[in-house]
PyMOL commands that place a pseudoatom at each C-alpha (Angstrom):
pseudoatom trace, name=CA, resn=MET, resi=1, chain=A, elem=C, hetatm=0, pos=[98.225, 27.627, -0.974]
pseudoatom trace, name=CA, resn=SER, resi=2, chain=A, elem=C, hetatm=0, pos=[101.759, 26.802, -2.141]
pseudoatom trace, name=CA, resn=ASP, resi=3, chain=A, elem=C, hetatm=0, pos=[103.188, 29.781, -4.026]
pseudoatom trace, name=CA, resn=ARG, resi=4, chain=A, elem=C, hetatm=0, pos=[106.646, 29.317, -2.541]
pseudoatom trace, name=CA, resn=ASP, resi=5, chain=A, elem=C, hetatm=0, pos=[109.394, 30.679, -4.772]
pseudoatom trace, name=CA, resn=PRO, resi=6, chain=A, elem=C, hetatm=0, pos=[112.330, 28.212, -4.910]
pseudoatom trace, name=CA, resn=ALA, resi=7, chain=A, elem=C, hetatm=0, pos=[114.811, 31.109, -5.169]
pseudoatom trace, name=CA, resn=VAL, resi=8, chain=A, elem=C, hetatm=0, pos=[113.437, 32.726, -2.010]
pseudoatom trace, name=CA, resn=GLU, resi=9, chain=A, elem=C, hetatm=0, pos=[113.439, 29.371, -0.217]
pseudoatom trace, name=CA, resn=ALA, resi=10, chain=A, elem=C, hetatm=0, pos=[117.086, 28.786, -1.216]
pseudoatom trace, name=CA, resn=ALA, resi=11, chain=A, elem=C, hetatm=0, pos=[118.095, 32.248, 0.007]
pseudoatom trace, name=CA, resn=ILE, resi=12, chain=A, elem=C, hetatm=0, pos=[116.300, 31.692, 3.327]
pseudoatom trace, name=CA, resn=GLU, resi=13, chain=A, elem=C, hetatm=0, pos=[118.046, 28.345, 3.757]
pseudoatom trace, name=CA, resn=ALA, resi=14, chain=A, elem=C, hetatm=0, pos=[121.424, 29.971, 3.050]
pseudoatom trace, name=CA, resn=GLU, resi=15, chain=A, elem=C, hetatm=0, pos=[120.691, 32.841, 5.468]
pseudoatom trace, name=CA, resn=LEU, resi=16, chain=A, elem=C, hetatm=0, pos=[119.798, 30.396, 8.228]
pseudoatom trace, name=CA, resn=ARG, resi=17, chain=A, elem=C, hetatm=0, pos=[123.011, 28.453, 7.566]
pseudoatom trace, name=CA, resn=LEU, resi=18, chain=A, elem=C, hetatm=0, pos=[124.971, 31.687, 7.893]
pseudoatom trace, name=CA, resn=LEU, resi=19, chain=A, elem=C, hetatm=0, pos=[123.358, 32.319, 11.284]
pseudoatom trace, name=CA, resn=ASP, resi=20, chain=A, elem=C, hetatm=0, pos=[124.355, 28.848, 12.577]
pseudoatom trace, name=CA, resn=PRO, resi=21, chain=A, elem=C, hetatm=0, pos=[127.223, 29.187, 15.112]
pseudoatom trace, name=CA, resn=GLU, resi=22, chain=A, elem=C, hetatm=0, pos=[128.991, 26.112, 13.700]
pseudoatom trace, name=CA, resn=VAL, resi=23, chain=A, elem=C, hetatm=0, pos=[128.983, 27.574, 10.200]
pseudoatom trace, name=CA, resn=ARG, resi=24, chain=A, elem=C, hetatm=0, pos=[130.011, 31.021, 11.481]
pseudoatom trace, name=CA, resn=ARG, resi=25, chain=A, elem=C, hetatm=0, pos=[133.135, 29.579, 13.136]
pseudoatom trace, name=CA, resn=SER, resi=26, chain=A, elem=C, hetatm=0, pos=[134.299, 28.043, 9.847]
pseudoatom trace, name=CA, resn=PRO, resi=27, chain=A, elem=C, hetatm=0, pos=[136.020, 30.502, 7.475]
pseudoatom trace, name=CA, resn=GLU, resi=28, chain=A, elem=C, hetatm=0, pos=[135.572, 27.987, 4.659]
pseudoatom trace, name=CA, resn=LEU, resi=29, chain=A, elem=C, hetatm=0, pos=[131.817, 27.566, 5.180]
pseudoatom trace, name=CA, resn=VAL, resi=30, chain=A, elem=C, hetatm=0, pos=[131.234, 31.299, 5.631]
pseudoatom trace, name=CA, resn=GLY, resi=31, chain=A, elem=C, hetatm=0, pos=[133.383, 31.975, 2.576]
pseudoatom trace, name=CA, resn=GLU, resi=32, chain=A, elem=C, hetatm=0, pos=[131.172, 29.712, 0.473]
pseudoatom trace, name=CA, resn=LEU, resi=33, chain=A, elem=C, hetatm=0, pos=[128.129, 31.764, 1.466]
pseudoatom trace, name=CA, resn=LEU, resi=34, chain=A, elem=C, hetatm=0, pos=[129.614, 35.225, 0.913]
pseudoatom trace, name=CA, resn=HIS, resi=35, chain=A, elem=C, hetatm=0, pos=[129.887, 36.800, -2.516]
pseudoatom trace, name=CA, resn=PRO, resi=36, chain=A, elem=C, hetatm=0, pos=[133.434, 37.987, -3.394]
pseudoatom trace, name=CA, resn=ASP, resi=37, chain=A, elem=C, hetatm=0, pos=[132.136, 41.601, -3.370]
pseudoatom trace, name=CA, resn=PHE, resi=38, chain=A, elem=C, hetatm=0, pos=[130.225, 41.211, -0.072]
pseudoatom trace, name=CA, resn=TYR, resi=39, chain=A, elem=C, hetatm=0, pos=[129.865, 44.166, 2.269]
pseudoatom trace, name=CA, resn=GLU, resi=40, chain=A, elem=C, hetatm=0, pos=[127.718, 44.978, 5.270]
pseudoatom trace, name=CA, resn=PHE, resi=41, chain=A, elem=C, hetatm=0, pos=[126.454, 48.004, 7.152]
pseudoatom trace, name=CA, resn=GLY, resi=42, chain=A, elem=C, hetatm=0, pos=[126.490, 46.488, 10.624]
pseudoatom trace, name=CA, resn=ALA, resi=43, chain=A, elem=C, hetatm=0, pos=[124.039, 47.239, 13.404]
pseudoatom trace, name=CA, resn=SER, resi=44, chain=A, elem=C, hetatm=0, pos=[127.055, 48.683, 15.243]
pseudoatom trace, name=CA, resn=GLY, resi=45, chain=A, elem=C, hetatm=0, pos=[127.508, 51.274, 12.500]
pseudoatom trace, name=CA, resn=ARG, resi=46, chain=A, elem=C, hetatm=0, pos=[130.667, 49.586, 11.233]
pseudoatom trace, name=CA, resn=ILE, resi=47, chain=A, elem=C, hetatm=0, pos=[131.124, 48.798, 7.544]
pseudoatom trace, name=CA, resn=TRP, resi=48, chain=A, elem=C, hetatm=0, pos=[132.360, 45.243, 7.015]
pseudoatom trace, name=CA, resn=ASP, resi=49, chain=A, elem=C, hetatm=0, pos=[133.978, 43.709, 3.963]
pseudoatom trace, name=CA, resn=ARG, resi=50, chain=A, elem=C, hetatm=0, pos=[134.222, 40.020, 3.177]
pseudoatom trace, name=CA, resn=ALA, resi=51, chain=A, elem=C, hetatm=0, pos=[137.636, 39.414, 4.743]
pseudoatom trace, name=CA, resn=SER, resi=52, chain=A, elem=C, hetatm=0, pos=[136.893, 41.301, 7.967]
pseudoatom trace, name=CA, resn=ILE, resi=53, chain=A, elem=C, hetatm=0, pos=[133.562, 39.574, 8.590]
pseudoatom trace, name=CA, resn=ILE, resi=54, chain=A, elem=C, hetatm=0, pos=[135.027, 36.113, 7.933]
pseudoatom trace, name=CA, resn=ALA, resi=55, chain=A, elem=C, hetatm=0, pos=[137.863, 36.773, 10.403]
pseudoatom trace, name=CA, resn=THR, resi=56, chain=A, elem=C, hetatm=0, pos=[135.535, 38.214, 13.051]
pseudoatom trace, name=CA, resn=LEU, resi=57, chain=A, elem=C, hetatm=0, pos=[133.017, 35.381, 12.833]
pseudoatom trace, name=CA, resn=ALA, resi=58, chain=A, elem=C, hetatm=0, pos=[135.764, 32.736, 13.005]
pseudoatom trace, name=CA, resn=ALA, resi=59, chain=A, elem=C, hetatm=0, pos=[137.072, 34.306, 16.222]
pseudoatom trace, name=CA, resn=GLU, resi=60, chain=A, elem=C, hetatm=0, pos=[133.697, 34.289, 18.016]
pseudoatom trace, name=CA, resn=THR, resi=61, chain=A, elem=C, hetatm=0, pos=[133.667, 31.976, 21.027]
pseudoatom trace, name=CA, resn=GLY, resi=62, chain=A, elem=C, hetatm=0, pos=[131.792, 31.662, 24.293]
pseudoatom trace, name=CA, resn=PRO, resi=63, chain=A, elem=C, hetatm=0, pos=[128.374, 33.293, 24.835]
pseudoatom trace, name=CA, resn=ARG, resi=64, chain=A, elem=C, hetatm=0, pos=[128.607, 35.413, 21.665]
pseudoatom trace, name=CA, resn=ALA, resi=65, chain=A, elem=C, hetatm=0, pos=[128.618, 32.187, 19.667]
pseudoatom trace, name=CA, resn=ARG, resi=66, chain=A, elem=C, hetatm=0, pos=[125.044, 31.436, 20.723]
pseudoatom trace, name=CA, resn=PRO, resi=67, chain=A, elem=C, hetatm=0, pos=[122.560, 31.183, 17.883]
pseudoatom trace, name=CA, resn=HIS, resi=68, chain=A, elem=C, hetatm=0, pos=[120.556, 34.188, 16.805]
pseudoatom trace, name=CA, resn=THR, resi=69, chain=A, elem=C, hetatm=0, pos=[116.799, 33.867, 17.184]
pseudoatom trace, name=CA, resn=THR, resi=70, chain=A, elem=C, hetatm=0, pos=[115.131, 34.900, 13.952]
pseudoatom trace, name=CA, resn=SER, resi=71, chain=A, elem=C, hetatm=0, pos=[111.566, 36.019, 13.302]
pseudoatom trace, name=CA, resn=HIS, resi=72, chain=A, elem=C, hetatm=0, pos=[109.436, 37.591, 10.595]
pseudoatom trace, name=CA, resn=MET, resi=73, chain=A, elem=C, hetatm=0, pos=[111.669, 36.237, 7.811]
pseudoatom trace, name=CA, resn=ARG, resi=74, chain=A, elem=C, hetatm=0, pos=[110.274, 36.881, 4.381]
pseudoatom trace, name=CA, resn=GLY, resi=75, chain=A, elem=C, hetatm=0, pos=[111.696, 37.373, 0.936]
pseudoatom trace, name=CA, resn=VAL, resi=76, chain=A, elem=C, hetatm=0, pos=[110.992, 38.526, -2.552]
pseudoatom trace, name=CA, resn=ARG, resi=77, chain=A, elem=C, hetatm=0, pos=[112.713, 37.723, -5.809]
pseudoatom trace, name=CA, resn=LEU, resi=78, chain=A, elem=C, hetatm=0, pos=[113.875, 40.993, -7.396]
pseudoatom trace, name=CA, resn=ALA, resi=79, chain=A, elem=C, hetatm=0, pos=[115.367, 39.390, -10.515]
pseudoatom trace, name=CA, resn=THR, resi=80, chain=A, elem=C, hetatm=0, pos=[116.157, 35.907, -11.769]
pseudoatom trace, name=CA, resn=ASP, resi=81, chain=A, elem=C, hetatm=0, pos=[119.405, 35.921, -9.803]
pseudoatom trace, name=CA, resn=LEU, resi=82, chain=A, elem=C, hetatm=0, pos=[118.583, 38.291, -6.912]
pseudoatom trace, name=CA, resn=VAL, resi=83, chain=A, elem=C, hetatm=0, pos=[116.550, 37.777, -3.715]
pseudoatom trace, name=CA, resn=HIS, resi=84, chain=A, elem=C, hetatm=0, pos=[115.894, 40.320, -0.961]
pseudoatom trace, name=CA, resn=LEU, resi=85, chain=A, elem=C, hetatm=0, pos=[115.286, 38.952, 2.541]
pseudoatom trace, name=CA, resn=THR, resi=86, chain=A, elem=C, hetatm=0, pos=[114.080, 40.884, 5.578]
pseudoatom trace, name=CA, resn=PHE, resi=87, chain=A, elem=C, hetatm=0, pos=[113.867, 39.531, 9.113]
pseudoatom trace, name=CA, resn=ASP, resi=88, chain=A, elem=C, hetatm=0, pos=[114.481, 40.328, 12.760]
pseudoatom trace, name=CA, resn=THR, resi=89, chain=A, elem=C, hetatm=0, pos=[117.082, 38.819, 15.064]
pseudoatom trace, name=CA, resn=ASP, resi=90, chain=A, elem=C, hetatm=0, pos=[117.481, 38.635, 18.796]
pseudoatom trace, name=CA, resn=HIS, resi=91, chain=A, elem=C, hetatm=0, pos=[120.955, 37.816, 20.043]
pseudoatom trace, name=CA, resn=ASN, resi=92, chain=A, elem=C, hetatm=0, pos=[121.209, 37.839, 23.833]
pseudoatom trace, name=CA, resn=GLY, resi=93, chain=A, elem=C, hetatm=0, pos=[118.603, 40.636, 24.024]
pseudoatom trace, name=CA, resn=ARG, resi=94, chain=A, elem=C, hetatm=0, pos=[120.166, 42.709, 21.236]
pseudoatom trace, name=CA, resn=ARG, resi=95, chain=A, elem=C, hetatm=0, pos=[117.434, 43.059, 18.618]
pseudoatom trace, name=CA, resn=ALA, resi=96, chain=A, elem=C, hetatm=0, pos=[117.965, 44.109, 15.014]
pseudoatom trace, name=CA, resn=HIS, resi=97, chain=A, elem=C, hetatm=0, pos=[115.956, 44.477, 11.827]
pseudoatom trace, name=CA, resn=ARG, resi=98, chain=A, elem=C, hetatm=0, pos=[117.937, 42.789, 9.041]
pseudoatom trace, name=CA, resn=SER, resi=99, chain=A, elem=C, hetatm=0, pos=[118.031, 43.098, 5.274]
pseudoatom trace, name=CA, resn=SER, resi=100, chain=A, elem=C, hetatm=0, pos=[120.020, 40.799, 2.960]
pseudoatom trace, name=CA, resn=LEU, resi=101, chain=A, elem=C, hetatm=0, pos=[120.562, 40.664, -0.778]
pseudoatom trace, name=CA, resn=TRP, resi=102, chain=A, elem=C, hetatm=0, pos=[121.374, 37.189, -2.103]
pseudoatom trace, name=CA, resn=ARG, resi=103, chain=A, elem=C, hetatm=0, pos=[122.780, 36.677, -5.615]
pseudoatom trace, name=CA, resn=LEU, resi=104, chain=A, elem=C, hetatm=0, pos=[122.752, 33.454, -7.584]
pseudoatom trace, name=CA, resn=THR, resi=105, chain=A, elem=C, hetatm=0, pos=[126.287, 32.703, -8.799]
pseudoatom trace, name=CA, resn=GLU, resi=106, chain=A, elem=C, hetatm=0, pos=[128.023, 29.702, -10.320]
pseudoatom trace, name=CA, resn=GLN, resi=107, chain=A, elem=C, hetatm=0, pos=[128.759, 28.639, -6.713]
pseudoatom trace, name=CA, resn=GLY, resi=108, chain=A, elem=C, hetatm=0, pos=[125.097, 28.929, -5.675]
pseudoatom trace, name=CA, resn=TRP, resi=109, chain=A, elem=C, hetatm=0, pos=[123.291, 31.579, -3.637]
pseudoatom trace, name=CA, resn=GLN, resi=110, chain=A, elem=C, hetatm=0, pos=[125.750, 33.997, -2.028]
pseudoatom trace, name=CA, resn=LEU, resi=111, chain=A, elem=C, hetatm=0, pos=[125.181, 36.948, 0.269]
pseudoatom trace, name=CA, resn=TYR, resi=112, chain=A, elem=C, hetatm=0, pos=[126.061, 40.142, -1.588]
pseudoatom trace, name=CA, resn=PHE, resi=113, chain=A, elem=C, hetatm=0, pos=[124.910, 42.809, 0.896]
pseudoatom trace, name=CA, resn=HIS, resi=114, chain=A, elem=C, hetatm=0, pos=[123.618, 42.856, 4.461]
pseudoatom trace, name=CA, resn=GLN, resi=115, chain=A, elem=C, hetatm=0, pos=[122.404, 45.580, 6.786]
pseudoatom trace, name=CA, resn=GLY, resi=116, chain=A, elem=C, hetatm=0, pos=[121.338, 45.480, 10.423]
pseudoatom trace, name=CA, resn=THR, resi=117, chain=A, elem=C, hetatm=0, pos=[119.503, 48.195, 12.371]
pseudoatom trace, name=CA, resn=LEU, resi=118, chain=A, elem=C, hetatm=0, pos=[119.058, 47.938, 16.133]
pseudoatom trace, name=CA, resn=PHE, resi=119, chain=A, elem=C, hetatm=0, pos=[115.576, 48.413, 17.607]
pseudoatom trace, name=CA, resn=ARG, resi=120, chain=A, elem=C, hetatm=0, pos=[113.719, 48.160, 20.899]
pseudoatom trace, name=CA, resn=SER, resi=121, chain=A, elem=C, hetatm=0, pos=[110.796, 45.754, 21.284]
pseudoatom trace, name=CA, resn=ALA, resi=122, chain=A, elem=C, hetatm=0, pos=[108.165, 48.511, 21.272]
pseudoatom trace, name=CA, resn=GLU, resi=123, chain=A, elem=C, hetatm=0, pos=[109.419, 49.627, 17.821]
pseudoatom trace, name=CA, resn=ALA, resi=124, chain=A, elem=C, hetatm=0, pos=[108.770, 46.249, 16.188]
for i in range(1, 124): cmd.bond("trace and resi %d" % i, "trace and resi %d" % (i + 1))
show_as sticks, trace
zoom trace
């Protein structure tokens, strides 16, 4: 059965690009993927805006720059230009449930909102 939604597939591809350490280190590449009004409720409890997340990701080096392992990624199109993705990540043993809203703009699919919530394995 092939009921794959091209919008959901494009958002998943963009999300995976954003999780790539090489992309994350490039302010230009990250900037292309983030909507101008982007914000995030981080798993740490911090609220991030576009400028602060671009600067923080560009500064990541060493072991923190390792790729995130993703699982259970799925998405649903909420409107013609809006996709909601949910998935889990594991980054050096730090696990989080993730939720992302991707908007279709003139520049392509851009991340508008993201939220991460930490969890323990037994909670999954």
